C-alpha positions as CSV (number, residue, x, y, z in Angstrom):
1,X,64.5,26.6,136.9
2,X,65.3,30.1,135.5
3,X,62.6,32.6,134.3
4,X,63.3,31.8,130.7
5,X,62.6,28.1,131.2
6,X,59.0,27.3,131.7
7,X,57.7,23.9,132.7
8,X,55.8,21.8,130.2
9,X,52.4,22.3,131.8
10,X,52.4,26.1,131.3
11,X,52.2,25.5,127.5
12,X,49.2,23.2,127.6
13,X,45.7,24.6,126.8
14,X,42.7,23.1,128.4
15,X,39.9,22.5,127.4
16,X,40.2,21.9,123.7
17,X,37.6,21.9,120.9
18,X,37.0,18.4,119.6
19,X,34.2,19.0,117.0
20,X,31.2,20.8,115.7
21,X,27.5,20.0,115.9
22,X,24.2,21.5,114.6
23,X,21.5,21.8,117.2
24,X,17.9,22.6,116.9
25,X,15.5,23.3,114.1
26,X,17.3,26.4,112.7
27,X,20.7,24.8,112.7
28,X,22.5,26.7,115.5
29,X,26.2,25.6,115.2
30,X,27.8,24.6,118.5
31,X,31.4,23.7,119.3
32,X,31.9,20.5,121.3
33,X,34.7,20.7,124.0
34,X,36.4,18.1,126.2
35,X,35.5,20.1,129.3
36,X,33.2,18.1,131.6
37,X,31.5,21.2,133.0
38,X,30.6,23.0,129.7
39,X,30.9,20.5,126.8
40,X,28.9,22.5,124.2
41,X,29.2,26.2,123.5
42,X,27.3,28.2,120.9
43,X,29.2,29.9,118.1
44,X,28.6,33.4,116.7
45,X,25.2,34.1,115.2
46,X,26.5,34.5,111.6
47,X,27.7,30.9,111.5
48,X,24.0,29.8,111.1
49,X,23.8,31.0,107.5
50,X,27.2,29.5,106.4
51,X,27.2,25.9,105.1
52,X,28.6,23.5,107.6
53,X,31.3,22.3,105.2
54,X,32.9,25.8,105.2
55,X,33.2,25.9,109.0
56,X,36.4,24.4,110.2
57,X,37.6,23.8,113.8
58,X,40.8,23.1,115.7
59,X,41.8,23.0,119.4
60,X,40.9,26.7,119.8
61,X,37.3,26.6,118.4
62,X,35.4,27.1,115.2
63,X,36.5,29.4,112.4
64,X,35.9,30.2,108.7
65,X,39.3,31.4,107.7
66,X,42.2,31.3,110.0
67,X,45.2,33.6,109.4
68,X,48.4,33.2,111.4
69,X,50.4,36.4,111.7
């Protein structure tokens, strides 16, 4: 293999976000991951005040507006 050719497993990202959940009385938004050691991670503090239908998610985590440059 040359330096320009990388094996397939170098392109994989692990773990991946698989969903969102609201936890607790005040609605703290958590991202749910397929990582067995840390399956739930809290999001930024400002996501508490944004309606859940505006928060989107993909394999990289939660976001409001995602811009690809």
